[in-house]
C-alpha positions in Angstrom: -49.4 165.6 -148.6 -46.3 163.5 -148.5 -45.6 161.6 -145.2 -42.3 162.3 -143.4 -40.6 159.0 -144.9 -41.7 160.3 -148.5 -40.2 163.7 -147.8 -37.2 162.7 -146.2 -34.4 162.9 -148.5 -36.5 163.9 -151.6 -34.1 166.6 -152.6 -30.9 164.4 -152.1 -29.0 162.4 -154.8 -28.5 159.7 -152.1 -27.7 156.0 -152.0 -31.4 155.2 -152.6 -31.3 157.6 -155.9 -27.9 156.2 -156.9 -28.9 152.5 -156.9 -32.0 153.5 -159.0 -30.2 155.8 -161.5 -26.9 154.2 -162.0 -25.9 151.0 -163.5 -24.7 148.0 -161.2 -21.1 148.8 -162.3 -21.1 152.4 -161.9 -22.8 152.2 -158.7 -20.3 149.7 -157.3 -17.4 151.7 -158.5 -18.7 155.1 -157.0 -19.3 153.1 -153.8 -15.6 152.1 -153.7 -14.8 155.8 -154.0 -17.1 156.7 -151.2 -16.3 153.9 -148.8 -12.8 153.3 -149.5 -11.5 156.3 -151.2 -10.4 154.8 -154.5 -9.8 157.1 -157.4 -12.9 158.2 -159.4 -12.6 157.1 -163.2 -13.6 159.7 -165.6 -16.1 157.2 -167.3 -17.7 156.8 -163.8 -17.9 160.5 -163.4 -19.6 161.0 -166.7 -22.3 158.3 -165.8 -22.8 159.8 -162.5 -23.0 163.4 -163.7 -25.6 162.6 -166.3 -27.8 160.5 -163.9 -27.3 163.4 -161.5 -28.5 166.0 -164.0 -31.3 164.0 -165.0 -32.6 163.5 -161.5 -32.1 167.4 -160.8 -33.8 168.6 -163.6 -36.9 166.2 -163.0 -36.9 167.7 -159.7 -37.0 171.3 -161.0 -33.4 172.4 -161.1 -32.0 174.7 -163.8 -28.7 175.1 -162.4 -25.8 173.6 -160.7 -23.2 174.8 -158.2 -20.0 173.6 -156.4 -21.2 174.5 -152.9 -18.2 175.0 -150.7 -17.1 176.4 -147.3 -14.4 179.1 -147.5 -12.6 180.6 -144.6 -15.5 183.3 -144.0 -17.3 180.9 -141.7 -20.3 180.7 -144.2 -20.7 178.6 -147.5 -20.2 179.8 -151.1 -21.7 179.0 -154.5 -21.5 180.1 -158.0 -24.4 178.9 -160.2 -24.1 177.6 -163.7 -27.0 176.6 -165.8 -27.2 173.2 -167.3 -28.1 174.5 -170.7 -25.8 174.0 -173.9 -26.7 175.5 -177.3 -28.1 173.1 -179.8 -27.8 173.2 -183.8 -31.2 174.0 -184.2 -31.0 177.2 -182.3 -32.4 175.8 -178.9 -30.8 174.4 -176.1 -30.2 171.0 -174.4 -29.4 170.3 -170.9 -25.8 169.0 -170.2 -23.5 168.1 -167.5 -20.1 166.4 -167.6 -18.1 164.5 -165.4 -15.4 167.1 -165.6 -17.8 169.7 -164.4 -18.9 167.6 -161.5 -15.3 166.7 -160.4 -13.9 170.2 -160.7 -15.0 173.7 -160.7 -13.0 177.1 -160.8 -14.6 180.0 -158.9 -12.5 183.2 -158.5 -10.5 182.7 -155.2 -9.2 186.2 -154.9 -12.0 187.9 -152.9 -12.1 185.0 -150.2 -9.9 185.2 -147.0 -6.5 183.5 -147.6 -4.4 185.0 -144.8 -1.7 185.8 -147.2 -1.6 182.6 -149.1 -2.7 184.3 -152.2 -2.3 187.9 -153.5 -5.3 189.8 -154.6 -4.4 189.3 -158.3 -4.2 185.7 -158.1 -7.7 184.9 -158.8 -7.7 181.1 -159.7 -8.9 178.6 -157.3 -10.3 175.2 -157.6 -13.2 173.3 -156.2 -13.2 169.7 -156.2 -16.2 167.2 -155.7 -16.4 165.4 -152.2 -18.3 162.2 -153.1 -18.7 161.2 -149.3 -21.4 164.0 -149.0 -24.4 163.6 -151.2 -25.5 166.2 -153.6 -28.5 168.1 -153.0 -31.2 170.5 -154.5 -31.7 174.0 -153.0 -34.2 176.1 -154.7 -33.7 175.3 -158.5 -29.9 174.7 -158.1 -28.1 171.3 -157.7 -25.6 171.8 -155.0 -22.4 169.6 -155.2 -20.5 169.5 -151.9 -16.9 170.5 -152.8 -13.3 171.2 -151.4 -11.9 174.5 -152.0 -8.1 174.9 -152.6 -5.8 177.5 -154.2 -3.9 177.2 -157.7 -1.1 176.1 -155.5 -2.8 173.4 -153.9 -3.3 175.0 -150.5 -6.6 174.4 -148.9 -8.8 177.6 -148.7 -11.7 176.1 -146.9 -12.8 174.0 -143.8 -13.8 170.9 -145.5 -10.4 169.8 -146.8 -8.6 169.7 -143.5 -11.6 168.1 -141.9 -11.5 165.2 -144.4 -7.7 165.1 -143.9 -8.3 164.8 -140.0 -10.9 162.2 -140.5 -8.6 160.1 -142.5 -5.7 160.4 -140.2 -7.7 159.3 -137.2 -9.1 156.4 -139.2 -5.6 155.4 -140.3 -4.2 155.2 -136.6 -7.4 153.7 -135.0 -7.2 151.0 -137.6 -3.8 150.2 -136.3 -4.8 150.0 -132.6 -7.9 147.6 -133.7 -5.5 145.2 -135.5 -3.8 144.9 -132.2 -6.9 143.6 -130.7 -7.2 141.2 -133.5 -9.7 143.1 -135.6 -8.7 142.7 -139.2 -11.9 143.2 -140.8 -12.5 147.0 -140.2 -11.7 149.1 -143.3 -12.5 152.4 -142.0 -13.2 154.3 -138.7 -15.2 157.3 -138.7 -16.1 159.9 -136.2 -19.7 160.9 -135.9 -21.2 164.1 -134.7 -24.6 165.5 -133.5 -24.6 169.0 -133.1 -27.3 170.8 -131.1 -28.3 174.1 -132.5 -29.3 177.1 -130.2 -30.8 180.2 -131.6 -33.1 183.2 -131.0 -36.1 184.3 -133.0 -37.3 187.9 -133.0 -39.9 189.8 -135.0 -38.5 190.8 -138.3 -40.2 194.3 -138.1 -38.4 195.2 -135.0 -35.3 193.8 -136.1 -35.2 195.9 -139.0 -35.4 199.1 -136.7 -32.2 198.0 -134.8 -29.0 198.9 -136.8 -26.9 196.9 -134.3 -28.9 193.7 -135.0 -28.9 194.3 -138.7 -25.1 195.2 -138.7 -23.6 192.8 -136.1 -26.2 190.3 -135.3 -26.2 191.3 -131.5 -27.8 194.2 -129.4 -25.0 196.7 -128.7 -27.2 198.9 -126.5 -30.2 197.8 -124.4 -31.4 198.2 -120.8 -32.7 195.0 -119.0 -36.2 194.2 -119.4 -38.5 194.1 -116.2 -38.7 190.4 -117.0 -36.0 188.0 -118.3 -35.4 184.3 -117.6 -35.6 184.4 -113.8 -38.7 182.5 -113.6 -37.3 179.6 -115.7 -40.8 179.6 -117.4 -39.5 179.5 -121.0 -37.3 176.3 -120.9 -39.1 173.6 -122.1 -42.3 175.4 -122.1 -45.2 175.6 -124.4 -43.9 176.4 -127.8 -45.8 179.8 -129.1 -47.9 179.1 -132.3 -46.0 181.5 -134.6 -42.8 179.7 -133.4 -44.3 176.2 -133.8 -45.3 177.0 -137.5 -41.6 178.3 -138.2 -40.4 174.9 -136.5 -42.7 172.7 -138.5 -41.7 174.5 -141.8 -38.1 174.1 -140.9 -38.2 170.4 -140.1 -40.0 169.9 -143.7 -37.3 171.9 -145.3 -34.5 170.0 -143.4 -36.0 166.4 -144.0 -36.2 167.2 -147.7 -32.3 167.6 -147.5 -31.8 164.5 -145.5 -31.0 166.4 -142.5 -31.9 164.2 -139.5 -33.7 167.1 -137.4 -35.0 165.3 -134.5 -35.7 167.3 -131.2 -36.9 170.9 -130.8 -37.8 172.9 -127.8 -37.6 176.3 -126.0 -34.4 177.2 -124.4 -33.6 179.0 -121.1 -33.8 182.6 -122.3 -36.9 184.3 -123.7 -37.2 183.9 -127.6 -34.4 181.2 -127.4 -34.9 177.7 -128.8 -32.8 174.6 -130.0 -32.9 172.1 -132.7 -30.8 168.8 -132.3 -30.3 166.3 -135.1 -29.7 162.6 -135.1 -25.9 161.8 -135.4 -24.1 161.3 -138.8 -20.6 161.2 -140.1 -18.6 164.4 -139.0 -18.1 165.4 -142.8 -22.0 165.2 -143.7 -22.8 166.6 -140.1 -20.6 169.8 -140.9 -22.4 170.3 -144.3 -25.7 169.6 -142.7 -25.2 172.2 -139.8 -24.1 174.9 -142.4 -27.3 174.1 -144.2 -29.4 174.1 -141.1 -28.0 177.5 -140.1 -28.9 179.1 -143.7 -32.3 177.4 -143.8 -33.3 178.6 -140.5 -32.7 182.0 -141.5 -34.8 181.4 -144.8 -37.7 179.8 -143.1 -37.7 182.5 -140.3 -38.0 185.4 -142.7 -41.2 183.5 -144.3 -42.6 183.9 -140.9 -42.1 187.4 -140.5 -39.1 186.5 -138.1 -35.5 186.8 -138.0 -33.3 184.0 -136.4 -30.4 185.3 -134.6 -27.3 182.8 -134.4 -24.7 185.3 -132.7 -23.7 183.8 -129.5 -24.7 186.7 -127.4 -27.4 188.6 -129.1 -28.7 190.1 -125.7 -26.8 191.0 -122.7 -28.3 189.6 -119.2 -29.9 186.7 -120.6 -28.3 183.2 -121.8 -26.3 183.2 -124.9 -26.4 180.4 -127.6 -24.0 177.7 -128.0 -23.6 174.7 -130.0 -22.9 171.3 -128.4 -20.7 169.1 -130.5 -21.5 165.4 -129.6 -18.7 163.3 -130.9 -18.1 159.6 -131.1 -15.9 157.1 -133.0 -17.3 154.1 -134.8 -16.0 151.3 -137.1 -17.5 150.8 -140.7 -18.8 147.5 -139.0 -21.1 149.7 -136.6 -19.1 149.1 -133.4 -18.8 152.4 -131.2 -15.3 152.5 -129.8 -16.6 154.9 -126.9 -19.0 152.4 -125.7 -17.9 149.9 -123.0 -18.3 146.3 -124.0 -19.6 143.0 -122.6 -16.2 141.3 -122.3 -12.6 141.9 -120.9 -11.2 142.3 -124.4 -13.7 144.9 -125.4 -13.5 146.9 -122.1 -9.6 147.1 -122.5 -10.3 148.5 -126.0 -12.6 150.9 -124.9 -10.3 152.1 -122.2 -7.4 152.5 -124.5 -9.6 154.6 -126.8 -10.9 156.6 -123.7 -7.2 157.3 -122.7 -6.4 158.4 -126.2 -9.1 161.2 -125.8 -8.0 162.1 -122.4 -4.4 162.5 -123.4 -5.5 164.5 -126.5 -7.7 166.9 -124.6 -5.0 167.4 -122.0 -2.0 167.8 -124.4 -3.9 170.0 -126.9 -6.4 171.9 -124.8 -5.1 174.9 -126.5 -6.3 173.7 -129.9 -9.7 172.9 -128.6 -9.9 176.6 -127.2 -8.5 178.0 -130.4 -11.1 176.1 -132.4 -14.1 177.7 -130.7 -12.4 181.2 -130.4 -14.5 183.9 -132.2 -15.3 187.6 -130.9 -18.9 186.5 -130.5 -18.1 183.6 -128.3 -16.0 185.6 -126.0 -19.1 187.1 -124.5 -20.4 183.6 -123.6 -17.5 181.5 -122.5 -17.0 181.7 -118.7 -20.5 183.1 -117.9 -22.9 181.0 -116.1 -24.5 179.7 -119.3 -21.5 178.2 -121.0 -18.3 176.2 -119.7 -15.3 178.3 -118.6 -12.4 179.0 -121.1 -10.6 176.3 -119.1 -10.7 173.0 -120.7 -11.5 169.9 -118.6 -13.1 166.5 -119.0 -16.0 165.1 -117.0 -16.2 161.3 -116.8 -18.7 161.0 -114.0 -17.8 159.3 -110.6 -17.9 155.7 -111.6 -15.6 155.9 -114.6 -13.4 158.2 -112.7 -13.3 155.6 -110.0 -12.3 152.8 -112.3 -9.4 154.9 -113.8 -8.1 155.6 -110.3 -8.2 151.8 -109.5 -6.3 151.0 -112.5 -3.6 153.7 -111.7 -3.1 152.4 -108.2 -3.5 148.7 -109.0 -6.2 148.6 -106.4 -9.6 146.6 -106.3 -12.7 148.5 -107.7 -15.7 148.2 -105.5 -19.0 147.8 -107.5 -21.3 144.9 -107.3 -18.2 142.7 -106.7 -14.4 143.4 -106.4 -12.4 142.9 -109.5 -8.6 143.5 -109.7 -7.7 146.0 -112.3 -5.2 143.9 -114.4 -6.5 144.5 -118.0 -6.4 141.3 -120.2 -6.4 139.0 -117.2 -9.3 139.9 -115.0 -12.7 141.2 -116.1 -13.2 145.0 -115.8 -16.5 145.5 -113.9 -19.2 145.8 -116.4 -20.9 149.5 -116.0 -23.8 150.7 -117.7 -24.2 154.1 -119.7 -25.0 157.3 -117.8 -24.6 156.0 -114.3 -23.9 159.6 -113.0 -25.5 162.9 -113.5 -24.7 165.2 -116.4 -22.4 167.9 -115.8 -23.6 171.1 -118.0 -20.5 173.2 -116.7 -18.1 170.9 -118.3 -16.4 171.9 -121.6 -15.8 168.2 -122.6 -18.3 165.6 -120.9 -18.4 161.9 -121.4 -22.0 161.1 -121.8 -22.4 157.3 -121.9 -20.8 156.4 -125.4 -19.7 159.7 -126.7 -18.1 163.1 -125.7 -20.0 166.3 -125.6 -17.9 169.3 -126.6 -19.8 172.3 -125.2 -17.7 175.4 -125.8 -18.7 176.1 -129.4 -20.7 179.3 -130.3 -23.8 178.9 -132.2 -22.6 180.4 -135.1 -19.4 178.4 -135.3 -18.9 176.0 -138.2 -18.4 172.7 -136.4 -15.5 171.8 -138.7 -12.9 173.5 -136.8 -13.4 171.8 -133.5 -13.8 168.4 -135.0 -10.3 169.1 -137.1 -8.8 169.8 -134.0 -10.3 166.9 -132.0 -9.8 164.2 -134.7 -6.3 165.2 -135.4 -5.4 165.3 -131.4 -6.7 161.8 -130.9 -5.1 160.6 -134.1 -1.8 161.8 -132.7 -2.4 159.7 -129.4 -3.5 156.8 -131.2 -0.3 157.0 -133.1 1.7 157.1 -130.1 -0.2 154.2 -128.5 0.2 151.9 -131.7 4.0 152.7 -131.9 4.4 151.5 -128.4 2.2 148.6 -128.4 3.1 147.1 -131.8 6.8 146.5 -130.5 5.5 145.0 -127.2 6.7 141.6 -126.2 3.6 140.9 -124.0 0.7 142.9 -125.4 -1.5 142.6 -122.1 1.3 143.7 -119.9 2.2 146.5 -122.2 -1.5 147.6 -122.7 -2.0 147.6 -118.8 1.3 149.6 -118.3 0.4 152.1 -121.0 -3.2 152.6 -119.7 -2.0 153.2 -116.3 0.7 155.6 -117.3 -1.6 157.5 -119.3 -4.1 158.1 -116.5 -1.4 159.0 -114.1 0.2 161.5 -116.5 -3.1 163.2 -117.6 -5.5 162.8 -114.9 -5.1 166.7 -114.1 -7.6 167.2 -117.1 -10.4 165.1 -115.4 -12.7 167.3 -113.2 -16.3 166.4 -112.3 -17.1 169.5 -110.2 -18.8 172.7 -110.9 -17.0 174.6 -113.6 -18.6 177.8 -112.6 -17.1 177.9 -109.4 -14.2 180.5 -109.1 -12.2 178.1 -106.6 -12.1 175.6 -109.7 -10.4 178.2 -112.0 -8.0 179.0 -109.3 -7.2 175.3 -108.8 -7.2 174.4 -112.6 -4.7 177.2 -113.2 -2.4 177.5 -110.3 -2.4 173.6 -109.0 -3.1 171.6 -112.0 -1.4 173.8 -114.7 -4.3 173.9 -117.2 -4.6 176.8 -119.5 -7.0 179.6 -119.2 -7.2 181.7 -122.3 -10.1 183.9 -121.7 -10.3 185.7 -124.9 -9.6 185.0 -128.6 -6.6 187.3 -128.9 -5.2 185.3 -125.9 -5.5 181.9 -127.6 -5.1 182.4 -131.4 -1.3 183.2 -131.7 -0.8 179.6 -130.1 -2.0 178.1 -133.1 1.3 178.2 -134.6 3.3 177.1 -131.5 5.8 174.3 -132.4 3.9 171.5 -130.8 0.7 172.3 -132.7 2.5 172.8 -136.1 4.4 169.6 -135.7 1.5 167.4 -134.8 -1.0 168.9 -137.2 1.7 168.9 -140.2 2.7 165.2 -139.4 -0.9 164.0 -139.9 -0.9 166.2 -143.1 -4.1 167.9 -141.7 -2.4 171.4 -142.6 0.8 172.6 -144.0 2.9 175.0 -142.2 1.8 177.8 -144.6 -2.0 176.7 -144.3 -1.7 177.2 -140.4 0.0 180.5 -140.6 -2.5 181.8 -142.9 -5.7 180.4 -140.8 -4.1 182.3 -137.7 -3.9 185.4 -139.7 -7.5 185.0 -141.0 -9.0 184.3 -137.7 -7.1 187.4 -135.9 -8.3 189.6 -138.9 -12.0 188.2 -138.4 -11.9 189.0 -134.7 -10.5 192.6 -135.2 -13.1 193.3 -138.2 -15.8 192.0 -136.1 -15.2 194.3 -133.2 -14.5 197.2 -135.3 -17.9 196.8 -137.1 -19.4 196.7 -133.6 -17.6 199.7 -132.5 -18.3 201.7 -135.6 -22.1 200.8 -135.3 -22.2 202.1 -131.7 -20.7 205.4 -132.7 -23.2 205.7 -135.5 -26.3 204.9 -133.3 -25.2 206.9 -130.4 -24.9 209.9 -132.3 -27.5 209.6 -135.0 -30.4 208.0 -132.7 -29.8 208.0 -129.1 -28.5 211.5 -128.4 -31.2 213.2 -130.7 -33.9 211.1 -129.0 -32.8 212.3 -125.5 -32.4 215.8 -126.6 -35.9 215.6 -127.9 -37.3 214.1 -124.8 -35.5 216.6 -122.5 -36.7 219.8 -124.8 -40.3 218.5 -124.5 -39.7 218.0 -120.6 -38.4 221.8 -120.4 -41.5 223.0 -122.1 -43.7 221.1 -120.0 -42.0 222.5 -117.0 -42.1 226.0 -118.4 -45.8 225.7 -119.0 -46.5 224.6 -115.6 -44.4 227.5 -114.1 -46.5 229.7 -116.0 -49.7 228.5 -115.0 -48.5 228.1 -111.4 -45.5 230.3 -110.6 -45.2 228.8 -107.3 -44.9 225.2 -108.7 -41.5 223.5 -108.1 -41.7 221.1 -111.3 -39.1 219.1 -109.1 -39.9 215.9 -111.3 -39.0 217.6 -114.6 -36.1 219.6 -113.1 -34.6 216.2 -111.7 -35.1 214.4 -114.8 -33.8 217.1 -117.1 -30.6 217.2 -114.8 -30.0 213.5 -114.8 -30.7 213.1 -118.8 -28.4 216.3 -119.4 -25.5 214.7 -117.4 -26.0 211.5 -119.2 -26.4 213.2 -122.6 -22.7 214.7 -121.9 -21.5 211.4 -120.9 -22.9 209.6 -123.9 -21.3 212.3 -126.1 -17.8 212.1 -124.4 -17.9 208.1 -124.2 -18.8 208.2 -128.0 -15.7 210.5 -128.5 -13.5 208.3 -126.5 -14.8 205.3 -128.4 -14.0 206.7 -131.7 -10.3 207.6 -130.7 -10.1 204.2 -129.6 -11.0 203.0 -133.0 -8.6 205.3 -134.8 -5.8 204.5 -132.3 -6.0 200.8 -133.8 -4.7 201.9 -137.0 -1.3 202.5 -135.4 -0.9 198.9 -134.4 2.4 197.0 -135.3 0.6 194.0 -136.7 -2.5 191.8 -136.5 -1.8 190.5 -133.1 -1.0 193.9 -131.8 -4.3 195.2 -133.2 -6.2 192.3 -131.5 -4.7 193.1 -128.3 -5.6 196.9 -128.7 -9.2 196.1 -129.6 -9.4 193.8 -126.5 -7.9 196.0 -123.9 -9.2 199.2 -125.3 -12.0 199.3 -127.9 -14.2 196.7 -126.1 -13.6 198.6 -122.7 -14.8 201.7 -124.3 -17.9 200.1 -125.8 -18.6 198.8 -122.5 -18.6 202.3 -120.9 -20.6 203.9 -123.8 -23.1 201.1 -123.4 -23.5 201.5 -119.5 -24.5 205.3 -119.7 -26.8 204.9 -122.8 -28.7 201.9 -121.1 -29.1 204.0 -118.2 -30.6 207.0 -120.1 -32.9 204.4 -121.7 -34.5 203.6 -118.3 -35.2 207.5 -117.8 -36.4 208.2 -121.5 -40.2 208.0 -122.1 -40.9 204.9 -124.4 -42.4 207.0 -127.2 -38.9 208.9 -127.7 -36.7 206.0 -127.7 -35.6 205.4 -131.2 -35.7 201.5 -131.5 -37.3 198.5 -130.0 -36.3 197.6 -126.3 -35.1 194.3 -124.9 -38.8 193.8 -123.8 -40.1 194.3 -127.2 -37.4 191.8 -128.8 -37.6 189.2 -126.4 -41.5 189.1 -125.7 -42.5 190.3 -129.1 -43.2 187.2 -130.8 -46.5 185.6 -129.8 
């Protein structure tokens, strides 16, 4: 059996393999492309493709695919074999540089938001050499960007790479002002914590709502939930432990840095956390992680649920996006340094994030907006929909001292004059964590906690990278023309703190008083639902910023707004139609069958003992008969609401109708159906209950 170091990356065409398989000249040229963005020469591409093919075939691969991330939110792949006919009637295994660099999948069936007509089928995939190729099954997967025939981005990788480049460009300008001319690249790194549920596969297959939508649309609360807090960090059940062990091995083979695993708060809920890596690679790895979780779960007779709220009444699942900025020389720009010079640099980058989050709080909210996440945000299991920053008491006090030019009291008093006096050294994590904050500083990184568990992390990091790039650009523009750098730096940081401190909040984000203070006193945004926030993607300030850094074109932004709204509408409509189907075909017949048997029992009792009142059966029959009528009526009302959405004026109007009417009717139907479940004998109920699902994996 291979050790973990032997397993790790064994299915990845990584730097170790490239060094061994490529000539020194080809390797050096490829590294320049990866590290410095230099154009890849076709002769180099041919050499890389040949070595990649030989390595893949030696590891059992028969096909290759350009692996990409369209706007569906999941990955896509079209497999081609390596075989080429040979003159003797056999085949040889070939793979060229052209095939490595560029592919041509059909683009007509992927979401484009109006960028493409249905008959315009051509699209292109382009190799992303910054993310290593890997083997999945018997297929060599080559991470690629995906664009239309006209060059518009139809994926999530392309704008992510653009945003990373934009931030690097502006960060280097700032570093040069501090005398650092050796840095060639600044990269953002991410470590996404992934929450998920595991349920028994046999039970899952009996629930149409889970099969069609990924969440339970009906379900009365189980007698026990998470009240005892006994699941969190509890002993991992043998069946789950076996799944986790296999999952780790599969992830490690693919070079995914799976590090931490534990039980989460809700029954049947768990978490996996990786070690940080470059944002582009972290995004690829997280997409792979979600896919492999589901495959490995199936082998163990389980189903991995990645929906943000698969069960009502217990915690939903999020994905914490731990984000930091570092130079190619290994310096974390969000880590306080040991000298006044480093401290001032840290504070400037910190201020760029504070300003970015304040000015583009709408984009951060939009980046996590989905129908599933709407069920989670604002509950006592996730941050509120209001975006704010937690800095901790000490760092907040330092910023206040800078703003007011007053002494900061720590071990000793130091005047807050940057570049002249020493900023008091403070250590990482000097204050408690704040799990209610959407955007929390945790020592040398920020933890963005609003993402839903099924989200691609690309969207959040595109917006975060772009917004910070914009603020760094503004800072560089101002400081590059300053006569006295230190004085200008101090004034700039002081001004930024004063103008954007409203976004800093260290208190309880779950408190209703905070929401009132945030919106009424501080003027922060509170976009509670997806239809509330998505139309703001194309607000002028957002379009101007994102287009100026060439992260998106105007057309790409408009198309994404359309795609995201369509996705919201389709998601809820599938749920609504599923509810109608389950109510009519499963729940109502089950209750009627039970009532019929109750009536027979009551009749039998009366025949045996004419004086018997049969009060139990009569009361239950009466209650269930009333609920049956209510379920039928509520189902009719929901169906009418579904039909009414067809008369919406446009996609925005449709989203509002769904939010205001369809979801309300769904809630009404669920309430009466769940009540009926509590009164119906277990053997009659047509599908597994919450108790079965949450406690069925042993």
